[in-house]
C-alpha positions in Angstrom: 0.0 0.0 0.0 1.3 3.4 -0.9 1.5 6.1 1.8 -1.2 8.0 -0.2 -3.7 5.3 0.8 -2.9 5.1 4.5 -5.1 7.9 5.7 -8.0 6.7 3.5 -7.7 3.2 5.0 -7.6 4.6 8.5 -10.6 6.8 7.9 -12.6 3.8 6.6 -12.1 2.2 10.0 -13.0 5.4 11.8 -16.2 5.8 9.8 -17.2 2.2 10.8 -16.8 3.1 14.4 -18.6 6.5 14.1 -21.5 4.7 12.4 -21.7 2.4 15.5 -22.0 5.1 18.1 -25.5 5.6 19.4 -26.7 8.9 21.0 -26.9 7.3 24.4 -23.1 6.6 24.3 -22.0 10.2 23.8 -21.4 10.7 27.5 -19.4 7.4 27.9 -15.8 7.8 29.2 -13.0 7.0 26.8 -9.5 5.7 27.4 -8.3 9.2 26.5 -9.1 10.4 30.0 -9.7 14.0 29.2 -12.5 13.2 26.8 -15.8 11.4 26.9 -17.2 10.2 23.5 -18.9 13.6 22.8 -15.7 15.6 23.6 -13.5 13.2 21.6 -15.9 13.5 18.6 -15.7 17.3 19.0 -11.9 17.1 19.2 -11.8 15.2 15.9 -14.2 17.7 14.3 -12.1 20.6 15.6 -8.8 19.4 14.2 -10.0 17.7 11.0 -10.2 21.0 8.9 -6.6 21.8 10.0 -5.4 18.3 9.0 -7.3 18.5 5.7 -5.6 21.8 5.0 -2.3 20.3 5.8 -2.8 17.7 3.1 -3.4 20.5 0.6 -0.4 22.5 1.9 -2.7 25.2 3.1 -2.5 27.0 6.5 -5.9 26.5 8.2 -6.4 27.9 11.7 -8.3 25.6 14.0 -12.0 26.7 14.2 -13.5 27.8 17.4 -14.2 25.0 19.8 -17.8 23.8 19.5 -20.1 21.1 20.8 -21.0 19.7 17.4 -21.7 16.2 18.9 -24.9 17.5 20.3 -26.5 18.2 16.9 -28.6 15.5 15.2 -26.3 15.4 12.2 -22.9 15.3 14.0 -22.0 11.9 12.5 -22.7 13.1 9.0 -20.6 16.2 9.6 -17.7 14.2 11.0 -18.0 11.7 8.1 -17.9 14.4 5.5 -14.9 16.1 7.2 -12.9 12.9 7.6 -13.5 12.0 3.9 -12.3 15.4 2.9 -9.2 14.9 5.1 -8.5 11.5 3.5 -8.9 13.0 0.0 -6.5 15.8 0.8 -3.8 13.3 1.8 -4.4 11.0 -1.2 -1.8 12.4 -3.5 2.0 11.9 -3.6 2.4 15.7 -3.4 0.5 15.9 -0.1 3.3 13.8 1.6 6.2 15.7 0.1 7.9 18.9 1.1 6.6 21.0 4.0 3.1 21.9 5.1 1.3 23.7 7.9 -0.4 22.3 11.0 -2.6 25.1 12.3 0.0 27.7 12.6 2.3 29.9 10.5 5.3 27.5 10.8 5.8 24.6 8.5 6.7 21.1 9.3 7.7 18.2 7.0 4.6 16.9 5.3 5.6 13.3 6.0 5.6 14.1 9.7 2.2 15.8 9.6 0.8 12.9 7.6 2.1 10.5 10.2 0.6 12.6 13.0 -2.7 12.6 11.2 -2.6 8.9 10.7 -1.7 8.3 14.4 -4.5 10.5 15.6 -7.0 8.6 13.6 -5.9 5.2 14.7 -5.5 6.0 18.4 -8.7 8.1 18.8 -10.7 5.6 16.8 -9.6 2.9 19.2 -10.6 5.3 22.1 -14.1 5.7 20.6 -14.4 2.0 19.9 -13.4 1.1 23.5 -16.0 3.5 24.9 -18.8 2.2 22.7 -18.1 -1.6 22.8 -16.7 -1.9 19.3 -13.6 -3.7 18.0 -11.9 -1.9 15.1 -9.3 -3.4 12.8 -6.7 -1.8 10.6 -4.4 -3.0 7.8 -1.0 -4.1 9.1 0.6 -1.5 6.9 -1.4 1.3 8.6 -0.3 0.1 12.0 3.3 -0.4 10.9 3.4 3.2 9.6 1.9 4.6 12.9 4.4 2.6 15.0 7.4 3.5 12.9 6.5 7.3 13.2 5.5 7.0 16.9 8.6 5.4 18.3 11.1 8.2 17.6 8.7 11.0 18.7 6.8 9.5 21.6 9.0 11.0 24.4 8.6 14.5 22.9 4.9 13.9 22.7 4.8 12.7 26.3 6.8 15.9 27.3 4.1 18.0 25.6 1.3 16.2 27.5 0.0 14.5 24.3 0.6 11.0 25.7 0.4 9.6 29.1 3.0 7.5 30.8 3.9 4.4 28.8 2.0 1.3 29.7 4.3 -1.7 29.4 3.3 -4.4 26.9 5.2 -7.5 25.9 7.6 -7.1 22.9 5.7 -9.7 21.1 2.3 -8.2 21.7 0.2 -7.3 18.6 1.4 -4.1 17.0 -1.8 -2.2 17.9 -1.2 -3.0 21.6 2.4 -1.7 21.4 1.1 1.5 19.8 -1.5 1.9 22.5 1.0 1.2 25.3 3.4 3.8 23.9 0.5 6.4 24.0 -0.3 5.6 27.6 -3.3 3.4 27.0 -4.0 0.0 28.4 -4.7 -2.4 25.5 
């Protein structure tokens, strides 16, 4: 699978999980302890336009925080935004050179693409755990997330993005190793 397909494949799994969320589950706690399901959906909706812009090499400021997950059509809005994000990252050019991530400074596009992919996988798992679902990803998606996560996880932990590492066996499934690195208990 080419890197241009990675985000689309991850989004497909995210959309399956989103489709399985019922209104009565929006208040359920997630493994991402600062968010319940509603707040995590809002987090994804908040950052998706920025990540879509990143794939198009455009500087897009994060929109104002909102509580979109209380509207009747939150799932349709999130689905449309995630599909747009996947489309923006589906060309070789989106992964090359530099791009923005919500601010005026640029970062390597390959790094921003990896961050986008990692956010999708980890937060989809968070939503699935909170709503009793079991998502699956292609091995290549998980391999890319793990490869990008290992060298940056300590920096992310220092920024408060990840919790303390949860030890998992070296021979654990790759998803479990990713989750342990991000401070989640697989």
